[in-house]
N, C-alpha and C positions, 0 to 999 in steps of 0.2 A: 687409474687416471681415466678409464673410458667411462665409467660412470659419472665421475665428478665432473669430467667434459660435457656429457651429455645434460646434465642439470645446468652446466654453465651457457650451452646452447639455448636450452629453453628458457633461462633467465634473459639472455640478450634479447631473443625473439620477443619474448612478452615486456620486458623493460623497454624496448625500442618502439613500441606501437605509438608512442604519444611524443616521445622525442625526435625521433627520426634521424638518428644519428648514422646509421647505415644505410646503404643502398640495399634495396630487395635483391635476395639473391635466392631463386629456387634451387633446392638441393644443397643447402649452406651445410646442414648437418651430415649428410653423407661425404662431401669434400672434406670437412675437417677431419672426419672419422679416418677418412683415407690417409690424410696427413700423418696422423697418429701412427697409422701401420707403418708408414715410410719412416719414422724417427730412428736414428741411430742408436741402438742400445747402450752404445759405448759413449755416448755424448755426455760430458761433464760440464755442465753450465746451470747458472742459477735461471735461465731463461727457458730451460726444458718444460715443455707443455703450455708456456705462457702464452695466452691469448692475446693477439695484436691487432688492431684496426690499422688501415693503410688509407691515407688521405688519396682521394680519387684523382690525383693528377700524377700518381706513381704506378708505374707498370707492375702488375703480379701476374704471373703465369696462370692460365685457367680463368682469369677474370678480366671482362672488358674494363677499359679505362675510359670513363665518359666526359671528365673535367667539367662538371656542371653544366655541361652544355647538350644542346639539341643536335649539334654537328654528329656525322657518323662517327661511331667508335673506332671504326676501321681507319681512320685518320691518325689515330693515335697507337696504333699496334705496335709493339717492339719488344725487344728482350726485357725480361724482368729486370728491376732496378736492383743494382749491387746491394743497396742498403736493405732491401727486402731478403735478398738472397743470404745477406750475411746473419740476418735475424733467424732466417730457416735453418742455417747451418749449425746455429747455436741452440737448435730445437724449439725455437718459438712456433707457434701455431698461428695461421693468419686467419682471423675471424670473419674478415671481409673487408669492403671498401667503405670507407667514411665519407660522408659529404663534404663538398666544398663549395664555394661561390664559384660562378664561373669563370673558368680559367683562373682562379686564384686571385681576382680582382674583386669586385663590390657587390656584383648581383647575387644575392642570398639563395641559398638551398630552404628548404621548409623546416629546418631542423631548429629545435627549441630549447631554451637553457633549462636543464633539469632543475636547477634550483627555484626556478619560477618561469613556468611554461610560458607566460606572457612577454618575457623577455628575450632579447637575441643572445647567442651562445658567442657572438663574435664571428669574425672571419678572417683569413680564408679558411682556416683548419677548424671550421666549424664544427663537423662532425666528430673529429678527433678528439676535441676538449670535451664535448659533450658526451662522448661514449665512456670517457674516464671518470668524468664527476659522475655519471650515472651508475658507475659500477658494472658497466658492461664488459670492460676491459681494463686491465690495470695499465696499458701502455698503448699508445698509438702513434704513428709517423705523422709528421707534419711538414710544411714548409713555410717560409717568411721571406717575403721581397720588401715589405714593410714593416707590418706587424702583425702576421698572420699566425704566429705562434704565441706571442707574448699576450696580445689582447684577448684571445679566447682562453688563455690560460687564467688570465686575470678575471676575467667575467665568470669563469665557470668555477674557479677556486680548486685549480690543480697547478700541478708543477710543470712548467714548461722550460724548455732546453734548446736555445738556438745557438749552435756552435760556432766557433769561429768560421768565416767564410772558406768553403772548400774542404772542411774537415769532414762533413758529411758528403759520400760520392753522390751526384747528381744524373748520372747515366740513369735512362729508363725514367725520368722524370720530364713532364711536359714543361719546358722554359716559360718563364714571364719575363725576365729580364736578367740574362747571365751575369751581368756586373753586379747585380744584387740578391740573386738568389740564393737562399741558404735552405738546407735540409735541417730538419730536427725532430723533435719529439713531445709529446705531452704524457705525463705518468702521474701516477696516483700519489708517490712520494719521491724524494730525492734518491733514496737507495736504488728503487727501479730505474730511475733516468740514469744513475751511473752504470749500472748493469748494462743497459742498453748501449749507453754511449761506448762503453770499452769495446762492445762487438762491432757497432757501426763505424765509429770514427775511424780516420785513418790514422796510423802510427800512434796509437793510443798508450799513454806511458803508465808507469805504475801510480798509484794513489798517493799523493804527497801530504806531508804531514804539515797541517797549516798551525801556526803558533802567532799571538798577538796581532791579528788581523787589524787593518785601519781601513774604515770604511769612508769612502769620500761622497760630499754631497755639492752638487754642481749649483751654478748661479741660481739666484731667486728666480730670475726670468724664466729659466726652465722648469723648476719645481712647481711654480705658481701659476703655470699654465693647466695644472690638474684643477678640478673643483675644489672648492673650499672644504668639503667633507672628506675629499680624498686626502688633502694636504694634512688636515688636522689628523687623520687615522695614520697617515705617515711619519707625522711628528711624534705621535703617541709610541708608533714602532720604534723609532730613534731612541726615544727614552726608555723604554724597556731594554733596548739593546745595550745602552750605557749603563744601565744598573746592572747588567750580567758581564759587563768587563770588555765590551768591544768600544775602541776608539773611534771618535768621529772627527772628520777634518771637513769643513765647508770651505768652498773656493768659489772664484768668479769665472771657472771656466765655462765653455760653450755659451757664447753671447749671440750667435750669429744665427738663430733658429729659422728664421723666416727664409733666409737665402739657402741654407742646408734644405728645408723641405723643398724650395722651388728647385734647386739642382737635382734633388733626388726624383720629384715628379717628372721633370722632363726627360730625365734619363730613363726611368723605367717606361714612361709612355714611347718614347723613340724606339728602344729595344722591342718592346712588346710589338709595336707596328711592323717592324721588320721581321720578326718571326712570324706574325699572322698574314703576312700579304698574300701568299696563294690561298689560304684557306679562306680569308675574307673575299678575295675576288671569286671564289666559288660558290661561298656560302654566307655572304655579308648579310642577307635577309635574315638569317635565323639567329644572329647575335643578339642578345639583349640590350636594351638601350644604353646602358652605362658602359658596357664594354664596348659597344660600337663607338660610343663618344671617346673612349680612351684610344681605339685604334685610329680615327680621325685626328685626334690631337697628336697623336705620336708621328702619323703619316707626314704631317705637316711641318715636323721638325727637322734640321738640318743634322748631319753627322756630327757637328761640332759639339751638340749638347752632350753626346755619348761622352766624349772625350773630358767635356768640362764637368760632367758628372761624377766620372771616376775621379778626376783630380781634386775636386770637393771631398770625396770621402777620403782620400789619401790625406790631405790637409787636415781634417777633422781628427782623423786617427793618429796622426802627429801630436796635435795639440793636446788631445787626451792622454795619450801614452807619456808625452813630456811631464804634463801636470802630476800623473800618477808617480812618475820617478821621482820628481822634485819633492811632491809631499809625502812620499813614502806610501801612497794609497795601494791597498791590496785588490779593491774593488770598488765601483762606483755603485751607490744604493739611491734609488728614485722610486717614485710611484710607479706600479706596473701599468696602470690606465689612467686616464683622467677623471674616472670616476667609475659608477657600478654600470653594469650592463643595462643599456637603454631598453626601454619598454617599446614592444613591438618587434617586429621579424624584418623590415624593410631596410632598417639601417644597422650596419654591423659594428659602429663604434669609430672613436677617433683615434687615429694612430700617433699622435703627437708626442706621446711618452717614449714609444718604442722606435720611432723612425730615426733618430741620430744614431743608434747603437747599430741598425741595420747598416746605415750609410757608411758607418766608420768600420764595419766588418768585425767588430769586437763581440766575444761570446758574451750570451745572457741566460741567466737562469732567472725564472719568476716563481716566486713562493707566495701562497695565498697566507693572510695573516689575521684577517678579523672578518666580521660581518658588519654590514651597514645596519641602520636601524630596521631596514625593510627586509632583512636577511639575505641579501645580496654580497658577494665575496668582495673584499678589497684586498690588494696584496703590494709586496714590492718587487723590485726587479734587481739583481746583481749584474754588474757589467764587469769582465776581467780584461786582463791583458791579452793581446792577439797570440793565439795558439796556447794560451794556458788554460785550456778548457778543463783539465783534470783538476788545477788548483782552485778554479772557479766553482766546480761541483763539490769539492773537499769542503770550501768555505760554505757554501750553500746549506751543506749538511750540519755544520754547526750552527748555523742561524736557525735552521728548522728546528733543531734539538732546543736552542736557546728560547725561542717563541713558543714551543710547545710546553715549557715548563710551567708550572702554576706558581 
């Protein structure tokens, strides 16, 4: 293992010179090799020896947490996150900290999309997605408060998994909006995502057997918020799935998109401001402009917007799940992003396609499906029932296999 690991570390250090998916870490090789020596020889796990990236708002013993911010790292010190500890217990090795936008909002790092270095990898789990698609690691931890796993997964062409709200423990993670924060991961394929989820998720159940799944398509008002090219690619994917035996049901659910987006934005801004009150009072001049504006926006909002935002999410979840029950829908299927990764590094992308699923707390899996004419990925997202993450990943595995068949 030591020889293979040394090669992997060399590949990481060489491959990341242009991508900038990982934070610099002097002594990385020595640290990782020490972790190998500490592995329990009796560990029986598919994750044994797997290199994992960790988004830099998640605490890791021995590594500073900087949160993409110039604030003192000492502010964020704390015990290692449970999700990291569970991966370590299963024999995974921490490759290092992956980059993030400032405090997981929208001020980007210098990370580039390995598919095309002139394009964004998305955010806020920028480095985690880029590290996986660049082949630096097969697995990386991320978080999502709006679209921070789904959109980078779509832009980079990897598997993203945002579980049901609170199924990934979030202790040891710098909060953004506790009412909407989700842990999650980015992976090279669904099998890797399943292996990691079974270790990290609370109360993971046995893998279910999916049979005769029915995929639901939301109202056209939602689907057609994606760019025409993304809609065309989505429709082509639906056609392939139909020819391979998947049933498709079109519905008129989810018609209140603008109100949902407004409620979500106000909720997360208000909670962000309350979390950052002390830090901003002391170090406000160090916050980057977009983050400072979010703080000011949230500080001006009353406590009632938090309650209203939570109620909006509960209402949306009820509507979606009632429709699934009535129509016999196994999972919703939709474009994973409004289009391909935008050119440039200053704009991390449009969250429209991912936001409703975060707002409703439902689990989501993103799958890459095709490449655009300019070689950038397009994908789909599958959204399941609350707490049925095991079923959703099993279904994602079926779709992954169906879409990979020639």
